[in-house]
C-alpha positions in Angstrom: 28.4 -81.4 3.4 28.8 -77.7 4.8 27.8 -76.1 1.2 24.7 -78.7 1.0 23.4 -77.3 4.1 23.7 -74.1 3.7 22.1 -74.5 0.3 19.1 -76.9 2.0 18.7 -74.0 4.5 18.2 -71.3 1.5 16.0 -73.3 -0.3 13.6 -73.7 2.7 13.6 -70.2 3.3 13.2 -69.1 -0.1 9.8 -71.6 0.1 8.7 -69.9 3.4 9.5 -66.3 2.0 7.6 -67.2 -1.3 4.2 -68.4 0.3 4.5 -65.9 2.4 4.8 -63.3 0.0 2.1 -64.6 -2.1 -0.7 -64.9 0.3 0.0 -61.3 1.0 0.0 -60.2 -2.2 -3.0 -62.2 -3.1 -5.1 -60.7 0.4 -4.4 -57.3 -1.2 -5.1 -58.1 -4.8 -9.0 -56.5 -4.5 -7.4 -53.0 -4.8 -5.1 -53.3 -7.4 -5.7 -56.9 -10.2 -2.1 -57.0 -11.2 -0.9 -58.1 -7.5 -2.9 -62.1 -8.4 -0.6 -62.8 -11.3 2.5 -61.8 -8.6 1.4 -63.6 -6.1 1.0 -66.5 -8.8 4.8 -65.7 -9.3 5.9 -65.8 -5.8 3.7 -68.8 -5.1 5.4 -71.1 -8.5 9.0 -70.0 -7.5 8.2 -71.5 -3.8 7.1 -74.5 -5.7 10.7 -75.0 -7.8 12.4 -74.4 -4.9 10.5 -76.8 -2.8 11.7 -79.2 -5.6 15.0 -78.3 -5.3 15.2 -78.8 -1.6 13.7 -82.1 -2.2 16.2 -83.2 -4.4 18.8 -83.0 -1.2 16.5 -84.8 1.1 16.2 -88.0 -1.6 12.4 -87.4 -2.8 13.6 -87.6 -6.8 10.2 -88.5 -7.9 8.2 -85.5 -6.8 11.4 -83.3 -7.1 11.7 -83.5 -10.8 8.2 -83.2 -11.4 8.6 -79.5 -9.6 11.8 -78.6 -11.2 10.2 -78.4 -14.8 7.2 -75.9 -13.9 10.0 -73.6 -15.3 7.4 -72.3 -18.2 5.1 -71.2 -15.5 6.9 -68.6 -13.6 7.6 -66.5 -17.0 4.4 -66.6 -17.9 2.9 -65.7 -14.8 5.2 -62.7 -14.9 4.0 -61.5 -18.5 0.6 -61.8 -17.1 1.7 -59.5 -14.2 3.5 -57.1 -16.7 0.4 -56.7 -18.7 -2.0 -55.5 -15.7 0.6 -53.5 -14.2 1.1 -51.6 -17.3 -2.7 -51.7 -18.2 -3.5 -50.0 -14.6 -0.4 -47.2 -15.1 0.4 -47.0 -18.1 -1.6 -45.0 -21.3 0.3 -47.0 -24.1 -1.0 -47.1 -27.8 1.3 -49.9 -28.1 -0.4 -52.1 -25.4 -4.2 -51.2 -26.5 -4.7 -55.1 -27.3 -7.1 -57.3 -25.9 -4.5 -59.2 -24.2 -7.0 -61.0 -22.3 -7.9 -63.0 -25.0 -4.4 -64.8 -25.8 -3.1 -64.9 -22.1 -5.2 -68.6 -22.0 -3.8 -69.3 -24.7 -0.4 -68.5 -23.6 -0.7 -70.2 -20.2 -2.1 -73.9 -22.1 0.9 -73.6 -24.4 3.5 -73.4 -20.9 1.1 -76.0 -19.2 1.8 -78.3 -22.5 5.7 -77.9 -22.2 5.6 -78.6 -18.9 3.9 -81.6 -19.4 6.4 -82.7 -22.1 9.1 -81.8 -20.2 8.7 -83.8 -17.2 7.3 -87.3 -19.4 9.5 -86.6 -22.6 12.7 -84.3 -21.8 15.1 -86.7 -21.0 16.0 -84.8 -18.1 17.7 -86.7 -15.6 19.3 -86.5 -11.9 22.7 -87.7 -10.7 25.5 -86.5 -7.9 27.3 -83.2 -8.9 29.7 -81.6 -6.6 28.6 -81.6 -3.0 24.6 -82.4 -3.9 23.7 -86.1 -3.8 21.4 -85.6 -6.4 21.3 -82.5 -9.2 18.6 -81.9 -12.3 20.7 -82.2 -15.9 19.0 -81.4 -19.0 18.4 -83.6 -21.6 18.6 -82.8 -25.2 15.0 -82.2 -25.3 15.3 -80.9 -21.4 16.9 -77.4 -23.6 13.6 -77.1 -24.8 12.0 -76.2 -21.8 14.7 -73.4 -20.8 14.3 -72.1 -24.4 10.9 -71.7 -24.1 11.2 -70.0 -20.7 13.9 -67.7 -21.5 11.5 -66.7 -24.7 8.6 -65.8 -22.7 10.6 -63.8 -19.8 12.1 -62.1 -22.9 8.6 -61.1 -24.4 7.3 -60.2 -20.6 10.3 -57.7 -20.6 9.7 -56.2 -23.7 6.4 -55.3 -22.5 7.9 -53.7 -19.8 10.4 -51.7 -22.1 7.3 -50.2 -24.0 5.7 -49.7 -20.8 8.8 -47.6 -19.9 8.8 -45.9 -23.1 5.6 -44.7 -22.1 5.5 -44.2 -18.5 6.6 -41.0 -16.2 7.1 -40.3 -12.8 6.9 -43.3 -10.3 5.9 -45.8 -13.0 8.9 -45.1 -14.6 11.0 -45.6 -11.7 9.5 -49.1 -10.5 9.5 -50.3 -14.0 13.5 -49.5 -13.8 13.6 -51.6 -10.4 11.9 -54.2 -11.8 14.6 -54.8 -14.3 17.1 -54.6 -11.8 15.3 -57.3 -9.8 15.3 -59.6 -12.7 18.7 -59.1 -13.6 19.1 -60.2 -10.0 16.9 -63.4 -10.7 18.7 -64.0 -14.2 22.0 -64.6 -12.6 20.8 -67.0 -10.1 18.6 -69.1 -12.5 21.9 -69.1 -14.8 23.8 -70.5 -12.1 20.9 -73.5 -11.9 22.3 -74.4 -15.6 26.2 -74.9 -14.8 25.6 -78.3 -14.1 23.8 -79.2 -17.6 26.9 -77.4 -19.3 29.3 -79.6 -17.8 30.8 -76.8 -15.8 32.0 -77.8 -12.3 31.0 -74.3 -10.5 29.3 -74.4 -7.2 26.1 -72.3 -8.0 26.7 -70.2 -5.0 24.4 -67.3 -6.3 21.3 -69.9 -5.5 22.1 -69.4 -2.0 20.6 -65.7 -2.2 17.0 -66.8 -3.6 15.1 -65.4 -1.3 16.1 -61.8 -2.1 14.6 -62.5 -5.3 11.7 -62.4 -4.5 11.6 -59.9 -1.9 13.4 -57.4 -4.2 10.6 -58.2 -7.2 7.9 -57.3 -5.0 9.7 -54.0 -3.3 10.0 -53.0 -6.9 6.7 -53.2 -8.1 5.3 -51.8 -4.7 7.9 -49.3 -3.3 5.6 -46.6 -4.7 2.4 -48.0 -4.8 2.0 -49.0 -0.9 4.1 -47.1 2.0 4.0 -50.3 4.2 5.9 -51.7 1.5 8.9 -49.7 2.4 8.6 -49.7 5.8 9.1 -53.7 5.4 12.0 -52.9 3.2 13.6 -50.8 6.0 13.2 -53.6 8.7 14.5 -56.2 6.1 17.4 -54.4 5.2 18.4 -53.5 8.8 18.0 -57.3 10.4 20.2 -58.4 6.8 22.8 -56.3 8.3 22.5 -57.5 11.9 23.0 -61.3 10.3 25.8 -60.2 8.3 27.6 -58.4 11.6 26.7 -61.7 13.3 28.5 -63.8 10.4 31.4 -61.6 10.8 31.8 -61.7 14.1 31.5 -65.3 14.3 34.3 -66.2 11.5 36.6 -63.4 13.5 35.5 -65.6 16.7 36.7 -69.3 15.3 39.7 -68.1 13.9 41.1 -66.8 17.4 39.3 -69.7 19.1 42.4 -71.7 19.5 44.7 -68.7 20.8 42.1 -67.9 23.4 42.2 -71.2 24.6 39.0 -72.6 22.7 40.0 -75.4 20.7 36.7 -77.3 20.6 34.9 -73.6 19.1 37.5 -73.9 16.6 37.1 -77.3 15.2 33.0 -76.7 14.9 32.9 -76.1 10.7 32.4 -72.4 10.0 29.3 -73.0 7.8 27.6 -74.5 10.9 28.0 -71.1 13.2 27.1 -69.3 10.3 23.6 -71.2 10.1 23.5 -71.1 13.9 23.7 -67.5 14.0 21.2 -66.8 10.7 18.8 -68.7 12.8 19.3 -66.7 15.8 18.7 -63.9 14.0 15.5 -65.1 12.4 14.5 -65.9 16.4 15.6 -62.6 17.3 13.9 -60.6 14.7 10.3 -62.9 15.3 10.7 -62.3 19.4 11.2 -58.7 18.9 8.1 -57.0 18.8 7.0 -59.5 21.3 9.6 -58.5 24.0 9.4 -54.7 23.1 5.9 -55.3 24.3 6.9 -56.8 27.2 9.3 -54.2 28.2 7.4 -51.5 27.5 4.0 -53.2 30.0 7.5 -53.6 32.8 8.1 -49.9 32.2 4.8 -48.6 31.9 2.8 -51.0 33.8 -0.1 -48.7 34.4 -1.1 -47.6 30.3 -1.6 -49.7 27.5 -0.6 -47.7 24.6 -0.4 -49.4 21.5 -0.7 -48.2 17.8 -4.6 -49.2 17.5 -5.4 -46.8 20.3 -3.3 -43.7 18.6 -4.8 -44.5 15.5 -8.4 -44.4 17.6 -7.5 -41.2 18.5 -6.3 -39.3 15.8 -9.7 -41.2 14.0 -11.8 -39.5 16.9 -10.2 -36.1 16.9 -10.5 -35.7 13.2 -14.2 -35.4 13.6 -14.0 -32.4 14.8 -15.2 -29.4 13.1 -13.8 -26.0 15.3 -11.6 -25.9 18.0 -14.3 -25.8 20.5 -15.2 -29.2 19.5 -12.1 -30.4 19.3 -11.1 -29.3 22.8 -14.1 -31.4 24.1 -13.1 -34.3 22.3 -9.7 -34.1 23.2 -11.1 -34.1 27.0 -13.0 -36.9 26.6 -10.1 -39.3 24.8 -7.4 -38.7 27.2 -9.6 -38.1 30.6 -11.3 -41.8 29.4 -7.8 -43.5 28.4 -5.5 -42.5 31.7 -9.1 -42.3 33.9 -8.4 -39.2 35.6 -9.7 -35.8 35.0 -7.8 -33.8 32.3 -8.4 -30.4 30.9 -7.8 -29.6 27.3 -7.0 -25.6 26.3 -6.9 -25.4 22.3 -5.3 -21.4 22.5 -6.7 -20.1 25.6 -5.1 -19.4 29.4 -5.8 -22.4 31.6 -6.1 -21.5 35.4 -6.7 -24.9 36.9 -5.0 -27.5 39.7 -6.4 -30.6 37.3 -4.1 -32.1 34.8 -3.8 -29.7 31.9 -2.9 -30.1 28.0 -2.5 -26.7 26.5 -2.0 -26.0 22.9 -1.1 -22.6 21.5 -0.1 -21.3 18.0 3.2 -19.0 17.8 4.6 -17.8 14.9 2.6 -20.5 12.4 3.3 -23.2 14.2 1.4 -25.3 17.1 3.5 -26.5 20.2 1.5 -28.3 23.3 2.7 -28.0 27.1 2.1 -30.2 30.1 0.8 -28.6 32.9 0.4 -30.4 36.5 1.7 -33.6 35.3 4.8 -33.6 38.2 3.1 -36.2 40.3 2.1 -38.5 37.7 3.3 -42.1 36.4 6.0 -42.4 33.7 3.6 -44.8 31.9 0.6 -41.8 32.5 3.4 -39.0 31.6 4.2 -41.0 28.3 0.6 -41.0 27.2 -0.1 -37.6 27.9 2.9 -36.7 25.7 1.9 -38.4 22.7 -1.1 -37.6 22.9 -0.4 -34.1 22.9 1.7 -34.5 19.9 -1.3 -36.1 18.1 -3.4 -33.5 19.3 -0.6 -30.7 18.0 -0.8 -32.6 14.6 -4.9 -32.1 14.4 -4.9 -28.8 15.9 -2.4 -27.6 12.4 -4.5 -29.6 9.8 -7.5 -28.5 11.3 -6.5 -24.3 11.3 -5.3 -25.0 7.4 -9.2 -26.7 6.6 -10.7 -23.8 8.7 -8.6 -21.2 6.8 -9.1 -23.0 3.5 -13.0 -23.4 4.2 -13.2 -19.2 5.1 -11.3 -18.5 1.9 -13.4 -20.4 0.0 -16.6 -18.6 1.7 -14.4 -15.2 0.8 -14.1 -16.2 -2.9 -17.9 -17.0 -2.7 -19.0 -14.1 -1.1 -16.9 -11.9 -4.0 -18.3 -13.8 -6.7 -21.6 -12.6 -5.1 -20.7 -9.1 -5.0 -20.0 -9.1 -8.4 -23.1 -10.4 -9.9 -24.8 -8.1 -7.5 -22.6 -5.1 -8.8 -23.8 -6.0 -12.4 -27.2 -6.2 -11.5 -27.0 -3.5 -9.3 -25.2 -1.0 -12.2 -27.9 -2.4 -14.6 -30.6 -1.8 -12.4 -29.7 1.7 -11.5 -29.2 2.7 -15.0 -32.7 1.2 -15.8 -34.1 3.2 -12.6 -32.4 6.6 -13.7 -34.3 7.2 -16.7 -38.0 7.5 -15.5 -36.6 9.0 -12.1 -35.6 12.1 -14.4 -38.7 12.0 -16.1 -40.8 11.8 -13.2 -38.4 14.6 -11.8 -38.9 16.9 -14.9 -42.6 16.3 -15.0 -43.3 17.4 -11.5 -41.9 20.9 -12.2 -45.9 21.3 -13.7 -47.2 20.5 -9.9 -48.4 22.6 -7.2 -45.2 22.8 -4.6 -46.5 20.8 -2.4 -46.8 18.3 -4.4 -43.4 19.1 -6.4 -42.0 18.9 -2.6 -43.1 15.6 -2.1 -42.1 14.1 -5.3 -38.5 15.6 -5.6 -38.1 14.1 -1.6 -39.3 10.8 -2.5 -37.1 10.9 -6.0 -34.0 11.8 -3.6 -34.9 9.0 -1.3 -34.9 6.7 -4.2 -31.6 8.3 -5.4 -30.2 7.5 -2.3 -31.2 3.8 -2.0 -29.5 3.5 -5.6 -26.3 4.8 -4.5 -26.0 2.7 -1.5 -26.8 -0.4 -3.5 -24.3 0.4 -5.5 -21.6 1.4 -3.3 -22.4 -2.0 -1.0 -22.1 -4.3 -4.2 -18.6 -2.7 -5.7 -15.5 -4.1 -5.4 -13.9 -2.0 -2.7 -10.5 -0.9 -3.7 -8.2 1.1 -1.0 -5.4 3.6 -1.5 -4.8 3.4 2.6 -2.6 6.3 4.0 -1.8 8.0 6.9 -5.5 9.9 8.1 -5.2 12.6 10.6 -8.4 11.8 12.2 -9.2 15.1 14.1 -10.3 17.5 11.6 -12.4 15.2 9.7 -14.5 14.9 13.0 -14.7 18.4 12.9 -16.4 18.6 10.0 -18.8 15.9 10.3 -19.8 17.6 13.8 -20.3 20.6 11.9 -22.5 18.8 9.4 -24.5 16.7 11.8 -25.0 19.2 14.3 -26.5 21.6 11.4 -28.9 18.5 10.3 -30.3 17.1 13.3 -30.0 19.9 15.6 -28.3 17.8 18.6 -25.1 17.6 20.2 -21.8 16.0 19.3 -19.0 16.0 21.5 -15.7 14.8 20.3 -13.1 13.3 22.7 -9.5 12.4 20.5 -6.2 14.4 20.7 -5.7 16.4 17.4 -2.6 14.5 16.4 -4.5 11.2 16.7 -4.6 9.3 13.1 -5.5 6.0 11.3 -4.0 4.1 8.6 -6.8 3.6 5.8 -8.4 5.0 2.9 -9.6 8.7 3.4 -12.5 8.8 1.5 -13.9 5.2 2.6 -13.1 6.4 6.2 -15.3 9.6 5.6 -18.1 7.5 4.2 -17.7 5.1 7.5 -18.3 7.5 9.9 -20.8 9.3 8.1 -22.7 6.3 7.8 -22.1 5.6 11.9 -23.1 9.4 12.7 -25.9 9.5 10.9 -27.7 6.7 12.3 -26.8 8.2 15.9 -28.4 11.3 15.2 -31.0 10.1 13.5 -32.4 7.8 16.4 -31.1 10.3 19.4 -32.6 13.5 17.8 -35.8 12.4 19.1 -34.6 12.1 22.6 -35.4 15.4 25.2 -31.5 16.0 25.2 -30.1 14.0 22.2 -26.5 13.5 22.4 -23.9 11.7 20.1 -20.4 11.0 21.5 -16.9 10.4 19.4 -13.9 9.2 21.2 -10.7 7.9 20.3 -8.1 5.5 21.6 -4.9 3.3 20.8 -4.3 -0.1 22.5 -2.0 -2.6 21.9 -1.2 -1.9 18.3 -5.1 -1.3 17.9 -6.7 2.1 16.6 -10.1 2.5 18.0 -13.1 4.6 17.2 -16.6 4.7 19.3 -19.4 6.1 18.2 -21.8 6.3 21.4 -25.7 8.0 21.0 -28.4 8.0 23.8 -31.1 7.0 21.3 -33.5 4.0 22.2 -31.7 0.5 23.2 -31.2 -2.2 20.3 -33.8 -5.4 20.9 -31.4 -7.7 21.7 -33.2 -9.9 18.3 -31.4 -7.4 16.0 -28.1 -7.5 17.6 -26.5 -10.4 15.5 -28.0 -9.3 12.3 -27.1 -5.3 12.7 -24.6 -5.7 9.7 -26.0 -7.6 7.1 -28.4 -5.9 4.2 -32.0 -4.1 4.8 -31.9 -5.7 8.7 -32.1 -2.6 10.4 -33.2 0.8 8.8 -33.3 4.5 9.9 -36.3 6.9 9.0 -35.3 7.8 5.4 -32.1 5.5 5.6 -31.6 3.0 2.5 -31.1 -0.4 5.5 -27.6 -0.5 3.8 -25.6 1.8 5.9 -24.4 -0.8 8.5 -23.3 -3.2 5.8 -21.4 -1.2 3.8 -20.3 0.0 6.8 -18.8 -3.5 7.6 -17.6 -4.4 4.4 -15.3 -1.0 4.5 -13.7 -2.2 7.7 -13.3 -6.1 6.8 -11.3 -4.5 3.9 -9.3 -3.0 6.3 -8.7 -6.2 8.1 -10.5 -4.5 10.7 -13.6 -5.2 12.7 -16.9 -3.1 13.5 -19.6 -4.0 16.2 -22.4 -3.0 18.4 -21.7 -3.2 22.5 -24.2 -1.6 25.6 -21.6 -2.4 27.5 -19.6 1.3 27.5 -21.7 3.3 29.4 -24.1 4.5 26.8 -27.3 2.9 25.3 -25.9 2.3 21.6 -22.4 2.1 21.0 -20.7 1.1 18.0 -16.8 0.5 17.7 -14.6 0.4 14.7 -10.8 -1.0 15.5 -8.0 -0.8 12.7 -4.9 -2.3 12.9 -1.9 0.0 13.2 0.4 -1.4 10.7 0.3 -0.2 6.9 -2.4 -2.9 5.1 -2.0 -3.6 0.9 -5.4 -2.5 -0.5 -7.8 -5.2 -1.9 
């Protein structure tokens, strides 16, 4: 009687599990169509177990009908196997229109079921602890043989899929086979009575595990949520197992402990109560956890939906300034207090502050001025800050990728421009040479004018080639003072203005010497050209080092640069001095960028016009 109670409980649990899993699979079948026949298989298994349960409560008429639906289960499994492999395995052996044959297999299975119900000769009679148990008649074995044949066909299809599959799909097929072997073991114990063997079918107690293992095998590599449920199931199964062991132990020592009544309670009943208790606790665990959380943190409602909304809103940011504003709005609205969010910047405020900083390629957060808030608000801030750190990391990586892509596109554009410039230079120099030779026959005044214009054209060609060419660096330690002295003499001779140098004679830069001379020549030529029109035209070169940065500044007292032009100074053909090509500053910017440095304009250094070069002290590899 005790074993029968356990059998009833397991069959009832299988019915509940089968219907629940079937409904869950059907709900998700829109994304994966192969889940629909798998849902049908679980439902059919639940119906078959319902028939077993009905036998134990004296409902033989309905039970014998439900117990004869065996062929439907492997038919649905075959349908699932074909659908699953079609979706995941490009296998030539399965490349046929199997959907045309499935309706015929379903029809044949239905015929077998109807025949088994009416003509199989199956009968019910008591067996062991069971008041009634199904015994197969002579024709009833045909139902079993057909069921076995379709099942073998389905697993044969999976073998073909295993041969062609790779990676996670192959692993899933192995798990499906393992679950199938476990299911076959339990189904075989059902036939023991018809074979005349008086061996209790204990394996049928574990029928609920078959449905769960099969679903897990199919979906483990397809839907991560299944792994989460598998972990919970394993944990609670272990809890039930521990309860059963403890119940057995307590029962065995109940009499010595002075609890004779407890020792008289059947062990199977105690096991059943322990299992039901564990299941009730499992169902109540999450509500109780939420209740406890509200008691400990009464002032803040924090759940998965809130955190998902935070992540969704924060991930919409396209820059750190935008992320900072969004984060401030989200956390301030949630805790109903003003919060300052500082990302990669100092925070000098007495307000509640969340700071996010990047250190050694990792993002960290810190909370400032949160000492007097309640534990609930503190917890919300810490969780929000953790999410913000992950969003900062993702945004940082996406911005870096965008920058690299922009740089790649720029390099491609420059390669195309370089090829075009080289072709144009070749085509232009031939007619320019002809014009130069022809000008020898002209008057001196006309000849000088032509030569001046030809020189300007040649300069423009050289600058265009220089701008479009891929910059390759050969960096070394360059002593700057001798180079500046040579440039000073050249500029003063050409432009008749004063050039002053404030630079230590030992000052040096890590740079490509030729490219550095090109940069300084461009900047000094520009400075001198604009300053020579002033009554006291003057150029000053200053050198300094600070915090690992070498700085060279070129000042001039020429006319101030219009504010509308300042943001475009280093683009081609934006600014142009008399006689210049309009590419000088653009070339300077490209060379300095290749050195991992920067160049910028300033009017805040005591001069109308200042151009500042900053280069890192450490050695760099050439590009």
